[in-house]
N, C-alpha and C positions, 0 to 999 in steps of 0.2 A: 787616752783620756779624752773619750767625744765629749763628755760633760762640759767641756770648757766651752766648745762651738754650739752647742746645744743652749746654753746659758746664754751666750752673745746673743743667739737668735731670738730666744724666749724673752730675754730682757728688752729687746728692740722691740717686739710686738708690744711688751706691757706699756713702753714709753711712748711709743706711736698712739697706742689707743688712749692713755691719759692725756696726751697731747690734744688729741679729736675732741675728747669729751671735756677739755678744760678743767681737768683736776688740777688742785694746787699739792694734793700730797696722795699717795698710793697708799693704804692702808692694810690690805691684804691681797694675796695672789693665790689663786687655785691653779695647780698645774697637774695635767694627767700623763701618764706615762704606761704604755703597754709595757707586759714583762720582757717582751722581745727588743725592748730598745736596750736592756741592760743597763739602766743608769743605775748608779751608786747615789742616792739621795744625800747623802752628805757631801760628797764630793760636788754634786750638781748644785746644792746650796750654797757651798763655800764661792763656787764660779759665778751663781747667780748675785750674791752679795760684793763680790769684788765689780762686776758689770754694772750694778745701780748705786755703787758707794757714794758717787756724788751727783745723785739724781732724787728726783720728790718720789721715788721709789725705796730710798735706801734703808727705811726703818717698817717696811711691810713685813706683815705677817707671812709666812710662805708655808702654803700647804701643799704636800705633794702625795698623789694618789697613784698607786699601782693598780693597773688592772691585769687580770689575770689572761693567759692564754687560753682562748675559747676555739674549739675545730668542730667542723663539721664533716663527719663521714660520707664520703661520696657514693658508698656502696648501701647502705641502712638510712642514710640521712639523719643519724643520732648526733644531736651537739651535745659536747661537755666541755667542762675546763678541764686542763693539764695541772696535774700536780708537779710533774716533772718535765722532762722535754723529750718525751717519747711521744714521737706523732701519731700512735697506733689508737685505733677505736675500741675503746674498752666494752662495745657492746659486741662486734663481730669481728675483731682483731684485724680490721683492715688497715692497711697501709697509705691508702689512697684518700687523704683528708685536705679540707682547706682551712687556713686559717681564718677566723671572722672576728678577731678580737685579739690583742695583744702587739698589734705595730703601732700604734696612737702616740701621737706626741702633740700636746695642744695646752693652751691657758684656756682652763675652764672658764675662770671668771678672775675678773680684777674689781675690786672696791676703793672707794677712795672719795674726798671730798672736794 
């Protein structure tokens, strides 16, 4: 369950930004994960809540967005989202592809007062 370590890291970022911006309370946090990170949102949210339980972010609304995997074919240069984990170009069937989206993991925004 790598969600626990990810929650620790991202909650640290949220709290550092809140302190730097002199927030007294964090009201909302938007987090982005690429599909390849394979985060289970429910497990991540539970872990995140534990990490911020005694902080100014304890009641923050947590929004989690999962980005699809997007590849570019190195043969025909076609870009496409993958609906499954077959890394094959849908246009020319080439397997030489580059992942251009789907490995992200970051805090998109933090709102507070």
